[in-house]
N, CA, C, O and the ligand as a Tripos MOL2 file, in Angstrom:
@<TRIPOS>MOLECULE
protein
  309   307    78     0     0
PROTEIN
NO_CHARGES

@<TRIPOS>ATOM
      1 N          77.7130  114.1470   82.0030 N.3       1 MET1
      2 CA         78.9830  113.2320   81.8990 C.3       1 MET1
      3 C          78.6300  111.8980   81.1740 C.2       1 MET1
      4 O          77.6300  111.2400   81.4580 O.2       1 MET1
      5 N          79.4800  111.5720   80.2690 N.am      2 GLU2
      6 CA         79.1840  110.2380   79.5360 C.3       2 GLU2
      7 C          80.4920  109.4120   79.4810 C.2       2 GLU2
      8 O          81.5820  109.9700   79.3620 O.2       2 GLU2
      9 N          80.3490  108.0010   79.5760 N.am      3 CYS3
     10 CA         81.5730  107.2690   79.4800 C.3       3 CYS3
     11 C          81.7850  107.2450   78.0580 C.2       3 CYS3
     12 O          80.9220  107.6840   77.2970 O.2       3 CYS3
     13 N          82.9980  106.7080   77.5950 N.am      4 SER4
     14 CA         83.4550  106.6240   76.2550 C.3       4 SER4
     15 C          82.7130  105.4420   75.6270 C.2       4 SER4
     16 O          82.7480  105.3160   74.4030 O.2       4 SER4
     17 N          82.0650  104.5970   76.3600 N.am      5 CYS5
     18 CA         81.3110  103.4780   75.7330 C.3       5 CYS5
     19 C          79.8210  104.0590   75.6440 C.2       5 CYS5
     20 O          78.9250  103.2530   75.3890 O.2       5 CYS5
     21 N          79.5400  105.2420   75.8150 N.am      6 GLY6
     22 CA         78.0870  105.8570   75.6690 C.3       6 GLY6
     23 C          77.1700  105.5770   76.7530 C.2       6 GLY6
     24 O          75.9710  105.8380   76.6560 O.2       6 GLY6
     25 N          77.7410  105.0050   77.8840 N.am      7 GLY7
     26 CA         76.9760  104.5790   79.2660 C.3       7 GLY7
     27 C          76.7370  105.9170   79.9320 C.2       7 GLY7
     28 O          77.2680  106.9610   79.5530 O.2       7 GLY7
     29 N          75.9180  105.8140   80.9310 N.am      8 VAL8
     30 CA         75.6600  106.8900   81.8570 C.3       8 VAL8
     31 C          76.5560  106.7890   83.0360 C.2       8 VAL8
     32 O          76.6550  105.7240   83.6430 O.2       8 VAL8
     33 N          77.2210  107.8660   83.3910 N.am      9 ILE9
     34 CA         78.0360  107.7860   84.6340 C.3       9 ILE9
     35 C          77.3050  108.4640   85.7820 C.2       9 ILE9
     36 O          76.7760  109.5730   85.7040 O.2       9 ILE9
     37 N          77.3300  107.7110   86.8140 N.am     10 ILE10
     38 CA         76.6570  108.1130   88.1130 C.3      10 ILE10
     39 C          77.8280  108.4180   89.0850 C.2      10 ILE10
     40 O          78.9480  107.9210   88.9740 O.2      10 ILE10
     41 N          77.4360  109.3070   90.0710 N.am     11 GLU11
     42 CA         78.3330  109.6530   91.2390 C.3      11 GLU11
     43 C          78.2360  108.5140   92.2810 C.2      11 GLU11
     44 O          77.1540  107.9640   92.4800 O.2      11 GLU11
     45 N          79.3310  108.1620   92.9310 N.am     12 GLY12
     46 CA         79.3240  107.3790   93.9580 C.3      12 GLY12
     47 C          80.6090  107.2830   94.6490 C.2      12 GLY12
     48 O          81.4090  108.2170   94.7060 O.2      12 GLY12
     49 N          80.8020  106.0280   95.2190 N.am     13 LYS13
     50 CA         82.0220  105.8920   96.0850 C.3      13 LYS13
     51 C          82.8260  104.6010   95.6100 C.2      13 LYS13
     52 O          82.1880  103.5910   95.3110 O.2      13 LYS13
     53 N          84.1250  104.6160   95.5400 N.am     14 SER14
     54 CA         84.8280  103.5610   95.0310 C.3      14 SER14
     55 C          86.0850  103.3860   96.0140 C.2      14 SER14
     56 O          86.3190  104.1600   96.9430 O.2      14 SER14
     57 N          86.8640  102.2630   95.6840 N.am     15 CYS15
     58 CA         88.0230  102.2020   96.3970 C.3      15 CYS15
     59 C          89.1570  102.3260   95.4490 C.2      15 CYS15
     60 O          88.9560  102.0530   94.2650 O.2      15 CYS15
     61 N          90.4220  102.7410   95.8820 N.am     16 TYR16
     62 CA         91.4910  102.9280   95.0360 C.3      16 TYR16
     63 C          92.6270  102.0750   95.7450 C.2      16 TYR16
     64 O          92.8890  102.0990   96.9470 O.2      16 TYR16
     65 N          93.2700  101.2910   94.7310 N.am     17 SER17
     66 CA         94.2940  100.6010   95.3270 C.3      17 SER17
     67 C          95.5940  100.5480   94.4840 C.2      17 SER17
     68 O          95.5480  100.4660   93.2560 O.2      17 SER17
     69 N          96.7840  100.5990   95.1990 N.am     18 VAL18
     70 CA         98.0330  100.7280   94.3450 C.3      18 VAL18
     71 C          98.9920   99.5090   95.0820 C.2      18 VAL18
     72 O          99.1360   99.4300   96.3020 O.2      18 VAL18
     73 N          99.5050   98.7420   94.2650 N.am     19 SER19
     74 CA        100.4560   97.7800   94.7690 C.3      19 SER19
     75 C         101.7540   97.8420   94.0100 C.2      19 SER19
     76 O         101.8270   97.8190   92.7820 O.2      19 SER19
     77 N         102.7190   97.9190   94.7950 N.am     20 THR20
     78 CA        104.1570   97.9670   94.2100 C.3      20 THR20
     79 C         104.9830   97.0190   94.9550 C.2      20 THR20
     80 O         104.4010   96.4370   95.8700 O.2      20 THR20
     81 N         106.3180   96.7160   94.7440 N.am     21 GLU21
     82 CA        107.1730   95.9440   95.4070 C.3      21 GLU21
     83 C         107.2820   96.3370   96.8270 C.2      21 GLU21
     84 O         107.4230   95.4910   97.7100 O.2      21 GLU21
     85 N         107.2220   97.5870   97.0620 N.am     22 GLN22
     86 CA        107.3890   98.2170   98.5640 C.3      22 GLN22
     87 C         106.0790   98.1240   99.2720 C.2      22 GLN22
     88 O         106.1110   97.8350  100.4680 O.2      22 GLN22
     89 N         105.0390   98.3110   98.7440 N.am     23 PHE23
     90 CA        103.9250   98.3520   99.4980 C.3      23 PHE23
     91 C         102.5470   98.2540   98.8010 C.2      23 PHE23
     92 O         102.4100   98.4340   97.5910 O.2      23 PHE23
     93 N         101.6060   97.9760   99.5880 N.am     24 TYR24
     94 CA        100.1960   97.7530   99.1120 C.3      24 TYR24
     95 C          99.2680   98.7910   99.8810 C.2      24 TYR24
     96 O          99.1750   98.8330  101.1080 O.2      24 TYR24
     97 N          98.5760   99.6450   98.9700 N.am     25 PHE25
     98 CA         97.9140  100.7200   99.4900 C.3      25 PHE25
     99 C          96.4310  100.7540   98.9790 C.2      25 PHE25
    100 O          96.1440  100.6470   97.7870 O.2      25 PHE25
    101 N          95.5070  100.9120   99.9970 N.am     26 VAL26
    102 CA         94.2410  100.9230   99.5150 C.3      26 VAL26
    103 C          93.4370  102.1490  100.1970 C.2      26 VAL26
    104 O          93.4910  102.3990  101.4010 O.2      26 VAL26
    105 N          92.7470  102.8170   99.3270 N.am     27 LEU27
    106 CA         91.9270  103.8170   99.9260 C.3      27 LEU27
    107 C          90.4560  103.5540   99.5670 C.2      27 LEU27
    108 O          90.0470  103.2940   98.4360 O.2      27 LEU27
    109 N          89.7590  103.6500  100.6200 N.am     28 GLU28
    110 CA         88.2380  103.2230  100.5220 C.3      28 GLU28
    111 C          87.3930  104.4080  100.5470 C.2      28 GLU28
    112 O          87.8580  105.4770  100.9410 O.2      28 GLU28
    113 N          86.1740  104.2990  100.1520 N.am     29 ASP29
    114 CA         85.2400  105.3960  100.0990 C.3      29 ASP29
    115 C          85.7580  106.6710   99.4680 C.2      29 ASP29
    116 O          85.5210  107.7670   99.9750 O.2      29 ASP29
    117 N          86.4560  106.5270   98.3770 N.am     30 VAL30
    118 CA         86.8260  107.6680   97.6130 C.3      30 VAL30
    119 C          85.6860  108.0930   96.6420 C.2      30 VAL30
    120 O          85.0210  107.2700   96.0120 O.2      30 VAL30
    121 N          85.5230  109.3460   96.5750 N.am     31 PRO31
    122 CA         84.3530  109.9000   95.7270 C.3      31 PRO31
    123 C          84.8610  109.6400   94.2600 C.2      31 PRO31
    124 O          85.9090  110.0720   93.7810 O.2      31 PRO31
    125 N          83.9520  108.8790   93.6580 N.am     32 ALA32
    126 CA         84.2390  108.3730   92.2300 C.3      32 ALA32
    127 C          83.0240  108.4900   91.3610 C.2      32 ALA32
    128 O          81.9320  108.7650   91.8590 O.2      32 ALA32
    129 N          83.1860  108.2820   90.0360 N.am     33 TYR33
    130 CA         82.0860  108.2840   89.1250 C.3      33 TYR33
    131 C          82.1860  106.8280   88.5890 C.2      33 TYR33
    132 O          83.2900  106.2960   88.4740 O.2      33 TYR33
    133 N          81.0500  106.1900   88.2630 N.am     34 GLN34
    134 CA         81.1390  104.9320   87.6570 C.3      34 GLN34
    135 C          80.0990  104.8980   86.5290 C.2      34 GLN34
    136 O          79.0170  105.4860   86.5500 O.2      34 GLN34
    137 N          80.5620  104.1540   85.5760 N.am     35 CYS35
    138 CA         79.8030  103.9810   84.4190 C.3      35 CYS35
    139 C          78.6640  102.7880   84.7230 C.2      35 CYS35
    140 O          78.9920  101.6870   85.1660 O.2      35 CYS35
    141 N          77.3000  103.1560   84.4270 N.am     36 THR36
    142 CA         76.4690  102.1470   84.7040 C.3      36 THR36
    143 C          76.3930  100.9850   83.6750 C.2      36 THR36
    144 O          75.7250   99.9640   83.8400 O.2      36 THR36
    145 N          77.1890  101.2810   82.5550 N.am     37 ARG37
    146 CA         77.0010  100.3100   81.4540 C.3      37 ARG37
    147 C          78.2950   99.2250   81.5410 C.2      37 ARG37
    148 O          78.1360   98.0110   81.6710 O.2      37 ARG37
    149 N          79.4550   99.8220   81.4530 N.am     38 CYS38
    150 CA         80.7510   98.9880   81.4520 C.3      38 CYS38
    151 C          81.4270   98.8660   82.8300 C.2      38 CYS38
    152 O          82.3790   98.1080   83.0140 O.2      38 CYS38
    153 N          80.8810   99.6680   83.8170 N.am     39 GLY39
    154 CA         81.5220   99.5360   85.1480 C.3      39 GLY39
    155 C          82.8140  100.3200   85.4030 C.2      39 GLY39
    156 O          83.4010  100.3150   86.4850 O.2      39 GLY39
    157 N          83.1950  100.9750   84.3460 N.am     40 LYS40
    158 CA         84.4540  101.6850   84.4870 C.3      40 LYS40
    159 C          84.5240  102.8690   85.5770 C.2      40 LYS40
    160 O          83.7010  103.7840   85.6130 O.2      40 LYS40
    161 N          85.4440  102.7570   86.3230 N.am     41 VAL41
    162 CA         85.4300  103.8820   87.4800 C.3      41 VAL41
    163 C          86.2360  105.0750   87.1680 C.2      41 VAL41
    164 O          87.4120  104.9090   86.8410 O.2      41 VAL41
    165 N          85.7730  106.1670   87.2270 N.am     42 LEU42
    166 CA         86.4820  107.5200   87.0550 C.3      42 LEU42
    167 C          86.7310  108.2880   88.3550 C.2      42 LEU42
    168 O          85.8930  108.3110   89.2560 O.2      42 LEU42
    169 N          87.7690  108.8400   88.4140 N.am     43 PHE43
    170 CA         87.9750  109.8390   89.5620 C.3      43 PHE43
    171 C          87.9660  111.2150   88.9750 C.2      43 PHE43
    172 O          88.3850  111.5130   87.8570 O.2      43 PHE43
    173 N          87.3920  112.0880   89.9400 N.am     44 GLY44
    174 CA         87.4960  113.5480   89.4000 C.3      44 GLY44
    175 C          88.9510  114.0360   89.5750 C.2      44 GLY44
    176 O          89.7610  113.5120   90.3390 O.2      44 GLY44
    177 N          89.1740  115.0410   88.8230 N.am     45 GLU45
    178 CA         90.5480  115.5880   88.6900 C.3      45 GLU45
    179 C          91.2370  115.9970   90.0350 C.2      45 GLU45
    180 O          92.4350  115.7930   90.2320 O.2      45 GLU45
    181 N          90.4870  116.5300   90.8590 N.am     46 ASP46
    182 CA         91.0500  116.9920   92.2490 C.3      46 ASP46
    183 C          91.3930  115.6950   93.1110 C.2      46 ASP46
    184 O          92.3580  115.5490   93.8610 O.2      46 ASP46
    185 N          90.3570  114.7720   92.8210 N.am     47 VAL47
    186 CA         90.5440  113.6630   93.7030 C.3      47 VAL47
    187 C          91.7930  112.7940   93.1470 C.2      47 VAL47
    188 O          92.5890  112.3090   93.9500 O.2      47 VAL47
    189 N          91.9260  112.6310   91.9110 N.am     48 ALA48
    190 CA         92.9980  111.8520   91.2980 C.3      48 ALA48
    191 C          94.3250  112.4760   91.6270 C.2      48 ALA48
    192 O          95.3120  111.7680   91.8270 O.2      48 ALA48
    193 N          94.3710  113.8900   91.6910 N.am     49 GLU49
    194 CA         95.5540  114.6000   92.0160 C.3      49 GLU49
    195 C          95.8680  114.3440   93.5650 C.2      49 GLU49
    196 O          97.0380  114.1090   93.8660 O.2      49 GLU49
    197 N          95.0400  114.3700   94.4100 N.am     50 LYS50
    198 CA         95.2260  114.1520   95.7970 C.3      50 LYS50
    199 C          95.7950  112.7410   95.9560 C.2      50 LYS50
    200 O          96.7810  112.5480   96.6660 O.2      50 LYS50
    201 N          95.1130  111.6510   95.2300 N.am     51 ILE51
    202 CA         95.5380  110.3600   95.4270 C.3      51 ILE51
    203 C          97.1280  110.2230   94.8960 C.2      51 ILE51
    204 O          97.9520  109.5960   95.5620 O.2      51 ILE51
    205 N          97.4100  110.7610   93.8520 N.am     52 GLN52
    206 CA         98.7370  110.7350   93.2220 C.3      52 GLN52
    207 C          99.7480  111.3270   94.2690 C.2      52 GLN52
    208 O         100.7800  110.7040   94.5190 O.2      52 GLN52
    209 N          99.4570  112.5580   94.9010 N.am     53 LYS53
    210 CA        100.3320  113.0710   95.7810 C.3      53 LYS53
    211 C         100.5810  112.1070   97.0950 C.2      53 LYS53
    212 O         101.6840  112.0360   97.6380 O.2      53 LYS53
    213 N          99.5380  111.4440   97.4980 N.am     54 LEU54
    214 CA         99.6250  110.6080   98.5930 C.3      54 LEU54
    215 C         100.4540  109.3760   98.1990 C.2      54 LEU54
    216 O         101.2020  108.8650   99.0320 O.2      54 LEU54
    217 N         100.3510  108.9120   97.0210 N.am     55 VAL55
    218 CA        100.9880  107.7740   96.5820 C.3      55 VAL55
    219 C         102.4080  108.0910   96.4470 C.2      55 VAL55
    220 O         103.2450  107.2590   96.7980 O.2      55 VAL55
    221 N         102.7450  109.2010   95.9780 N.am     56 ARG56
    222 CA        104.1750  109.5520   95.8540 C.3      56 ARG56
    223 C         104.7570  109.8220   97.1540 C.2      56 ARG56
    224 O         105.9480  109.5450   97.2970 O.2      56 ARG56
    225 N         104.0940  110.3310   98.1530 N.am     57 LYS57
    226 CA        104.6110  110.5090   99.5650 C.3      57 LYS57
    227 C         104.7750  109.0800  100.1920 C.2      57 LYS57
    228 O         105.7360  108.8690  100.9320 O.2      57 LYS57
    229 N         103.9450  108.1840   99.9410 N.am     58 ILE58
    230 CA        104.1530  106.8260  100.5850 C.3      58 ILE58
    231 C         105.3640  106.1890   99.8490 C.2      58 ILE58
    232 O         106.2180  105.5500  100.4640 O.2      58 ILE58
    233 N         105.4040  106.4000   98.4450 N.am     59 GLU59
    234 CA        106.6310  105.8760   97.8110 C.3      59 GLU59
    235 C         108.0250  106.2330   98.3760 C.2      59 GLU59
    236 O         108.9230  105.4240   98.6090 O.2      59 GLU59
    237 N         108.0690  107.6200   98.5640 N.am     60 ARG60
    238 CA        109.1800  108.2630   99.1240 C.3      60 ARG60
    239 C         109.5410  107.8950  100.5330 C.2      60 ARG60
    240 O         110.7080  107.7370  100.8920 O.2      60 ARG60
    241 N         108.4620  107.7580  101.3450 N.am     61 ASP61
    242 CA        108.5890  107.1470  102.7940 C.3      61 ASP61
    243 C         109.1970  105.8010  102.7850 C.2      61 ASP61
    244 O         110.1360  105.5190  103.5300 O.2      61 ASP61
    245 N         108.6330  104.9040  101.8880 N.am     62 SER62
    246 CA        108.8070  103.5870  102.0690 C.3      62 SER62
    247 C         110.2220  103.4140  101.4040 C.2      62 SER62
    248 O         110.9210  102.5190  101.8790 O.2      62 SER62
    249 N         110.7030  104.1120  100.4280 N.am     63 SER63
    250 CA        111.9890  103.7890   99.9600 C.3      63 SER63
    251 C         112.9520  104.2040  100.8470 C.2      63 SER63
    252 O         114.0840  103.7340  100.7390 O.2      63 SER63
    253 N         112.6730  105.0770  101.7840 N.am     64 GLU64
    254 CA        113.6860  105.5070  102.7640 C.3      64 GLU64
    255 C         113.7590  104.3040  103.7810 C.2      64 GLU64
    256 O         114.8470  103.9550  104.2400 O.2      64 GLU64
    257 N         112.7160  103.7480  104.0860 N.am     65 ILE65
    258 CA        112.7510  102.4590  105.1040 C.3      65 ILE65
    259 C         113.6480  101.2490  104.2800 C.2      65 ILE65
    260 O         114.5270  100.5740  104.8160 O.2      65 ILE65
    261 N         113.2520  101.1470  102.9700 N.am     66 ILE66
    262 CA        113.9510  100.1260  102.3460 C.3      66 ILE66
    263 C         115.5180  100.3190  102.1450 C.2      66 ILE66
    264 O         116.3190   99.4000  102.3140 O.2      66 ILE66
    265 N         115.8400  101.4910  101.8020 N.am     67 THR67
    266 CA        117.3060  101.7900  101.8440 C.3      67 THR67
    267 C         118.0790  102.0220  103.0140 C.2      67 THR67
    268 O         119.3100  102.0180  102.9980 O.2      67 THR67
    269 N         117.3180  102.2460  104.1340 N.am     68 GLY68
    270 CA        117.9470  102.4130  105.3250 C.3      68 GLY68
    271 C         118.6280  101.0230  105.6820 C.2      68 GLY68
    272 O         118.0920   99.9460  105.4220 O.2      68 GLY68
    273 N         119.9100  101.1580  106.3290 N.am     69 LYS69
    274 CA        120.7510   99.9730  106.5650 C.3      69 LYS69
    275 C         120.2530   99.3260  107.9350 C.2      69 LYS69
    276 O         120.0630  100.0980  108.8740 O.2      69 LYS69
    277 N         120.0510   98.0950  108.0960 N.am     70 PRO70
    278 CA        119.6090   97.5540  109.3900 C.3      70 PRO70
    279 C         120.9100   97.5100  110.2270 C.2      70 PRO70
    280 O         121.9730   97.1130  109.7490 O.2      70 PRO70
    281 N         120.7550   97.9790  111.6240 N.am     71 SER71
    282 CA        121.8880   97.9960  112.4230 C.3      71 SER71
    283 C         122.2880   96.6340  113.0170 C.2      71 SER71
    284 O         123.3840   96.5330  113.5680 O.2      71 SER71
    285 N         121.4280   95.5450  112.9300 N.am     72 VAL72
    286 CA        121.6350   94.1940  113.3970 C.3      72 VAL72
    287 C         121.4100   93.2670  112.2880 C.2      72 VAL72
    288 O         120.3260   93.2790  111.7070 O.2      72 VAL72
    289 N         122.3940   92.4240  111.9290 N.am     73 HIS73
    290 CA        122.2050   91.4450  110.8170 C.3      73 HIS73
    291 C         121.8260   90.2760  111.5140 C.2      73 HIS73
    292 O         122.3700   89.9790  112.5770 O.2      73 HIS73
    293 N         120.8040   89.4840  110.9230 N.am     74 SER74
    294 CA        120.3140   88.2850  111.5400 C.3      74 SER74
    295 C         121.4910   87.1730  111.5640 C.2      74 SER74
    296 O         121.5160   86.3320  112.4620 O.2      74 SER74
    297 N         122.3650   87.2020  110.6430 N.am     75 TYR75
    298 CA        123.3970   86.2270  110.7490 C.3      75 TYR75
    299 C         124.5490   86.5480  111.8950 C.2      75 TYR75
    300 O         125.5310   85.8130  112.0040 O.2      75 TYR75
    301 N         124.3720   87.5750  112.6450 N.am     76 ASP76
    302 CA        125.3200   87.8870  113.7320 C.3      76 ASP76
    303 C         124.9190   87.0050  114.9750 C.2      76 ASP76
    304 O         125.7310   86.8380  115.8850 O.2      76 ASP76
    305 N         123.6630   86.4410  115.0080 N.am     77 TYR77
    306 CA        123.4500   85.7280  116.1400 C.3      77 TYR77
    307 C         123.9150   84.3620  116.1470 C.2      77 TYR77
    308 O         123.7530   83.6590  117.1440 O.2      77 TYR77
    309 ZN         81.3320  102.8130   80.0720 Zn       78 ZN78
@<TRIPOS>BOND
     1     1     2 1
     2     2     3 1
     3     3     4 2
     4     3     5 am
     5     5     6 1
     6     6     7 1
     7     7     8 2
     8     7     9 am
     9     9    10 1
    10    10    11 1
    11    11    12 2
    12    11    13 am
    13    13    14 1
    14    14    15 1
    15    15    16 2
    16    15    17 am
    17    17    18 1
    18    18    19 1
    19    19    20 2
    20    19    21 am
    21    21    22 1
    22    22    23 1
    23    23    24 2
    24    23    25 am
    25    25    26 1
    26    26    27 1
    27    27    28 2
    28    27    29 am
    29    29    30 1
    30    30    31 1
    31    31    32 2
    32    31    33 am
    33    33    34 1
    34    34    35 1
    35    35    36 2
    36    35    37 am
    37    37    38 1
    38    38    39 1
    39    39    40 2
    40    39    41 am
    41    41    42 1
    42    42    43 1
    43    43    44 2
    44    43    45 am
    45    45    46 1
    46    46    47 1
    47    47    48 2
    48    47    49 am
    49    49    50 1
    50    50    51 1
    51    51    52 2
    52    51    53 am
    53    53    54 1
    54    54    55 1
    55    55    56 2
    56    55    57 am
    57    57    58 1
    58    58    59 1
    59    59    60 2
    60    59    61 am
    61    61    62 1
    62    62    63 1
    63    63    64 2
    64    63    65 am
    65    65    66 1
    66    66    67 1
    67    67    68 2
    68    67    69 am
    69    69    70 1
    70    70    71 1
    71    71    72 2
    72    71    73 am
    73    73    74 1
    74    74    75 1
    75    75    76 2
    76    75    77 am
    77    77    78 1
    78    78    79 1
    79    79    80 2
    80    79    81 am
    81    81    82 1
    82    82    83 1
    83    83    84 2
    84    83    85 am
    85    85    86 1
    86    86    87 1
    87    87    88 2
    88    87    89 am
    89    89    90 1
    90    90    91 1
    91    91    92 2
    92    91    93 am
    93    93    94 1
    94    94    95 1
    95    95    96 2
    96    95    97 am
    97    97    98 1
    98    98    99 1
    99    99   100 2
   100    99   101 am
   101   101   102 1
   102   102   103 1
   103   103   104 2
   104   103   105 am
   105   105   106 1
   106   106   107 1
   107   107   108 2
   108   107   109 am
   109   109   110 1
   110   110   111 1
   111   111   112 2
   112   111   113 am
   113   113   114 1
   114   114   115 1
   115   115   116 2
   116   115   117 am
   117   117   118 1
   118   118   119 1
   119   119   120 2
   120   119   121 am
   121   121   122 1
   122   122   123 1
   123   123   124 2
   124   123   125 am
   125   125   126 1
   126   126   127 1
   127   127   128 2
   128   127   129 am
   129   129   130 1
   130   130   131 1
   131   131   132 2
   132   131   133 am
   133   133   134 1
   134   134   135 1
   135   135   136 2
   136   135   137 am
   137   137   138 1
   138   138   139 1
   139   139   140 2
   140   139   141 am
   141   141   142 1
   142   142   143 1
   143   143   144 2
   144   143   145 am
   145   145   146 1
   146   146   147 1
   147   147   148 2
   148   147   149 am
   149   149   150 1
   150   150   151 1
   151   151   152 2
   152   151   153 am
   153   153   154 1
   154   154   155 1
   155   155   156 2
   156   155   157 am
   157   157   158 1
   158   158   159 1
   159   159   160 2
   160   159   161 am
   161   161   162 1
   162   162   163 1
   163   163   164 2
   164   163   165 am
   165   165   166 1
   166   166   167 1
   167   167   168 2
   168   167   169 am
   169   169   170 1
   170   170   171 1
   171   171   172 2
   172   171   173 am
   173   173   174 1
   174   174   175 1
   175   175   176 2
   176   175   177 am
   177   177   178 1
   178   178   179 1
   179   179   180 2
   180   179   181 am
   181   181   182 1
   182   182   183 1
   183   183   184 2
   184   183   185 am
   185   185   186 1
   186   186   187 1
   187   187   188 2
   188   187   189 am
   189   189   190 1
   190   190   191 1
   191   191   192 2
   192   191   193 am
   193   193   194 1
   194   194   195 1
   195   195   196 2
   196   195   197 am
   197   197   198 1
   198   198   199 1
   199   199   200 2
   200   199   201 am
   201   201   202 1
   202   202   203 1
   203   203   204 2
   204   203   205 am
   205   205   206 1
   206   206   207 1
   207   207   208 2
   208   207   209 am
   209   209   210 1
   210   210   211 1
   211   211   212 2
   212   211   213 am
   213   213   214 1
   214   214   215 1
   215   215   216 2
   216   215   217 am
   217   217   218 1
   218   218   219 1
   219   219   220 2
   220   219   221 am
   221   221   222 1
   222   222   223 1
   223   223   224 2
   224   223   225 am
   225   225   226 1
   226   226   227 1
   227   227   228 2
   228   227   229 am
   229   229   230 1
   230   230   231 1
   231   231   232 2
   232   231   233 am
   233   233   234 1
   234   234   235 1
   235   235   236 2
   236   235   237 am
   237   237   238 1
   238   238   239 1
   239   239   240 2
   240   239   241 am
   241   241   242 1
   242   242   243 1
   243   243   244 2
   244   243   245 am
   245   245   246 1
   246   246   247 1
   247   247   248 2
   248   247   249 am
   249   249   250 1
   250   250   251 1
   251   251   252 2
   252   251   253 am
   253   253   254 1
   254   254   255 1
   255   255   256 2
   256   255   257 am
   257   257   258 1
   258   258   259 1
   259   259   260 2
   260   259   261 am
   261   261   262 1
   262   262   263 1
   263   263   264 2
   264   263   265 am
   265   265   266 1
   266   266   267 1
   267   267   268 2
   268   267   269 am
   269   269   270 1
   270   270   271 1
   271   271   272 2
   272   271   273 am
   273   273   274 1
   274   274   275 1
   275   275   276 2
   276   275   277 am
   277   277   278 1
   278   278   279 1
   279   279   280 2
   280   279   281 am
   281   281   282 1
   282   282   283 1
   283   283   284 2
   284   283   285 am
   285   285   286 1
   286   286   287 1
   287   287   288 2
   288   287   289 am
   289   289   290 1
   290   290   291 1
   291   291   292 2
   292   291   293 am
   293   293   294 1
   294   294   295 1
   295   295   296 2
   296   295   297 am
   297   297   298 1
   298   298   299 1
   299   299   300 2
   300   299   301 am
   301   301   302 1
   302   302   303 1
   303   303   304 2
   304   303   305 am
   305   305   306 1
   306   306   307 1
   307   307   308 2
@<TRIPOS>SUBSTRUCTURE
     1 MET1         2 RESIDUE 1 A MET
     2 GLU2         6 RESIDUE 1 A GLU
     3 CYS3        10 RESIDUE 1 A CYS
     4 SER4        14 RESIDUE 1 A SER
     5 CYS5        18 RESIDUE 1 A CYS
     6 GLY6        22 RESIDUE 1 A GLY
     7 GLY7        26 RESIDUE 1 A GLY
     8 VAL8        30 RESIDUE 1 A VAL
     9 ILE9        34 RESIDUE 1 A ILE
    10 ILE10       38 RESIDUE 1 A ILE
    11 GLU11       42 RESIDUE 1 A GLU
    12 GLY12       46 RESIDUE 1 A GLY
    13 LYS13       50 RESIDUE 1 A LYS
    14 SER14       54 RESIDUE 1 A SER
    15 CYS15       58 RESIDUE 1 A CYS
    16 TYR16       62 RESIDUE 1 A TYR
    17 SER17       66 RESIDUE 1 A SER
    18 VAL18       70 RESIDUE 1 A VAL
    19 SER19       74 RESIDUE 1 A SER
    20 THR20       78 RESIDUE 1 A THR
    21 GLU21       82 RESIDUE 1 A GLU
    22 GLN22       86 RESIDUE 1 A GLN
    23 PHE23       90 RESIDUE 1 A PHE
    24 TYR24       94 RESIDUE 1 A TYR
    25 PHE25       98 RESIDUE 1 A PHE
    26 VAL26      102 RESIDUE 1 A VAL
    27 LEU27      106 RESIDUE 1 A LEU
    28 GLU28      110 RESIDUE 1 A GLU
    29 ASP29      114 RESIDUE 1 A ASP
    30 VAL30      118 RESIDUE 1 A VAL
    31 PRO31      122 RESIDUE 1 A PRO
    32 ALA32      126 RESIDUE 1 A ALA
    33 TYR33      130 RESIDUE 1 A TYR
    34 GLN34      134 RESIDUE 1 A GLN
    35 CYS35      138 RESIDUE 1 A CYS
    36 THR36      142 RESIDUE 1 A THR
    37 ARG37      146 RESIDUE 1 A ARG
    38 CYS38      150 RESIDUE 1 A CYS
    39 GLY39      154 RESIDUE 1 A GLY
    40 LYS40      158 RESIDUE 1 A LYS
    41 VAL41      162 RESIDUE 1 A VAL
    42 LEU42      166 RESIDUE 1 A LEU
    43 PHE43      170 RESIDUE 1 A PHE
    44 GLY44      174 RESIDUE 1 A GLY
    45 GLU45      178 RESIDUE 1 A GLU
    46 ASP46      182 RESIDUE 1 A ASP
    47 VAL47      186 RESIDUE 1 A VAL
    48 ALA48      190 RESIDUE 1 A ALA
    49 GLU49      194 RESIDUE 1 A GLU
    50 LYS50      198 RESIDUE 1 A LYS
    51 ILE51      202 RESIDUE 1 A ILE
    52 GLN52      206 RESIDUE 1 A GLN
    53 LYS53      210 RESIDUE 1 A LYS
    54 LEU54      214 RESIDUE 1 A LEU
    55 VAL55      218 RESIDUE 1 A VAL
    56 ARG56      222 RESIDUE 1 A ARG
    57 LYS57      226 RESIDUE 1 A LYS
    58 ILE58      230 RESIDUE 1 A ILE
    59 GLU59      234 RESIDUE 1 A GLU
    60 ARG60      238 RESIDUE 1 A ARG
    61 ASP61      242 RESIDUE 1 A ASP
    62 SER62      246 RESIDUE 1 A SER
    63 SER63      250 RESIDUE 1 A SER
    64 GLU64      254 RESIDUE 1 A GLU
    65 ILE65      258 RESIDUE 1 A ILE
    66 ILE66      262 RESIDUE 1 A ILE
    67 THR67      266 RESIDUE 1 A THR
    68 GLY68      270 RESIDUE 1 A GLY
    69 LYS69      274 RESIDUE 1 A LYS
    70 PRO70      278 RESIDUE 1 A PRO
    71 SER71      282 RESIDUE 1 A SER
    72 VAL72      286 RESIDUE 1 A VAL
    73 HIS73      290 RESIDUE 1 A HIS
    74 SER74      294 RESIDUE 1 A SER
    75 TYR75      298 RESIDUE 1 A TYR
    76 ASP76      302 RESIDUE 1 A ASP
    77 TYR77      306 RESIDUE 1 A TYR
    78 ZN78       309 GROUP 0 **** ****
């Protein structure tokens, strides 16, 4: 396996983070590959797929929270 820069890619662990308006999500110790030359981090296809599924699930769940109407308004007090 070789990076597009021509560097050698080694297997290791990395962390993956996603930040949107609704949430900030970090996964640590994700199996990943890193280029020893440019430092670019690559994820295996299966790992990337699992992360995407997880992110979509969180997005869906968090949008349910955001769109839910609060039963008590702060200005009622
Ligand atoms: Zn590289």
